[in-house]
Each structure stands twice: as C-alpha cells, then as structure tokens.
C-alpha positions as CSV (number, residue, x, y, z in Angstrom):
1,X,-11.4,10.1,-20.3
2,X,-9.0,10.7,-17.5
3,X,-6.4,8.2,-17.9
4,X,-6.3,6.0,-14.7
5,X,-2.9,5.6,-13.1
6,X,-1.2,1.9,-13.1
7,X,-1.9,0.3,-9.3
8,X,0.6,-1.6,-7.5
9,X,-0.3,-4.1,-4.5
10,X,3.1,-4.6,-2.1
11,X,2.8,-7.3,0.6
12,X,4.7,-6.6,3.5
13,X,5.2,-3.3,2.2
14,X,5.2,-0.8,5.2
15,X,9.3,-1.4,5.7
16,X,12.4,-2.3,4.1
17,X,12.5,-3.6,0.4
18,X,8.8,-3.1,0.3
19,X,8.8,0.5,1.5
20,X,11.2,1.4,-0.9
21,X,9.7,-0.5,-3.6
22,X,6.4,1.5,-2.8
23,X,8.6,4.8,-2.7
24,X,9.6,3.9,-6.4
25,X,6.5,3.4,-7.6
26,X,4.9,6.5,-6.1
27,X,7.7,8.5,-7.6
28,X,6.8,7.0,-11.1
29,X,3.0,8.4,-10.3
30,X,1.6,5.1,-9.4
31,X,-1.1,4.2,-7.0
32,X,0.3,2.1,-4.3
33,X,-1.9,-0.4,-2.2
34,X,0.6,-1.7,0.7
35,X,-0.5,-4.3,2.7
36,X,1.1,-5.2,6.3
37,X,0.3,-6.5,9.5
38,X,2.5,-4.1,11.7
39,X,0.3,-1.0,12.7
40,X,3.3,0.8,13.7
41,X,5.3,0.3,10.7
42,X,1.8,1.5,8.9
43,X,2.0,4.9,10.7
44,X,5.9,5.3,10.2
45,X,5.5,4.5,6.2
46,X,2.3,7.0,6.0
47,X,4.6,9.8,7.4
48,X,7.7,8.9,5.5
49,X,6.2,8.8,2.1
50,X,3.7,11.5,2.5
51,X,1.6,10.8,-0.7
52,X,-1.8,10.5,0.3
53,X,-3.3,10.5,-3.0
54,X,-1.7,7.7,-4.4
55,X,-1.1,5.7,-1.3
56,X,-3.5,3.3,0.7
57,X,-2.1,1.5,3.3
58,X,-4.2,-1.5,4.8
59,X,-3.2,-3.1,8.2
60,X,-3.7,-6.8,7.0
61,X,-2.0,-10.3,7.9
62,X,-1.6,-12.0,4.7
63,X,-1.6,-15.3,6.2
64,X,-5.1,-15.0,7.0
65,X,-7.4,-15.5,4.0
66,X,-10.1,-13.7,5.6
67,X,-8.0,-10.4,5.9
68,X,-7.0,-10.8,2.1
69,X,-10.5,-10.8,0.8
70,X,-11.5,-7.7,3.2
71,X,-8.4,-5.9,2.1
72,X,-8.9,-6.5,-1.9
73,X,-12.4,-5.5,-1.3
74,X,-11.6,-2.0,-0.1
75,X,-13.1,0.5,-2.2
76,X,-9.8,2.3,-3.7
77,X,-8.1,-1.4,-4.3
C-alpha cells in the first residue's frame, strides 16, 4: 500500500504568511490545500508555487459557511 502524504489546509493562504506556509509544507512533500477569497492572489500563488501535484487552491470565502462546506467536499480534500 502506498503511503499517503500528510495534508494541511491553509485559509487565506494565497498571499503573505499563508503563501509562505504553503511553500514550506510543499517543500516538505505535504499535500497543501489553500482557501482564499482573492481570485487574483490564487492565480499568482499557483504560478509562484508551481507544485500542481501536491497543491490545491480553492477560491472560498471562509466567512460563508456554505462555501466552506462546498470546499471541504472537494474530492481532493
């Protein structure tokens, strides 16, 4: 059986400290899920981090419960 990678979910993770945290865990070979409400920041983060196999970026407003529920139901989370 293949070993599963650890997973971290980062809210507000497409910029600043969150983006740095995402980069740190991607370097450690973790799967990283980033939730952020800023679509432009998500696009920039995807280009900057360049680790599509272990990185999932979801545009989500965590202040809206329905969006969090929807994001958590994503097949890759």
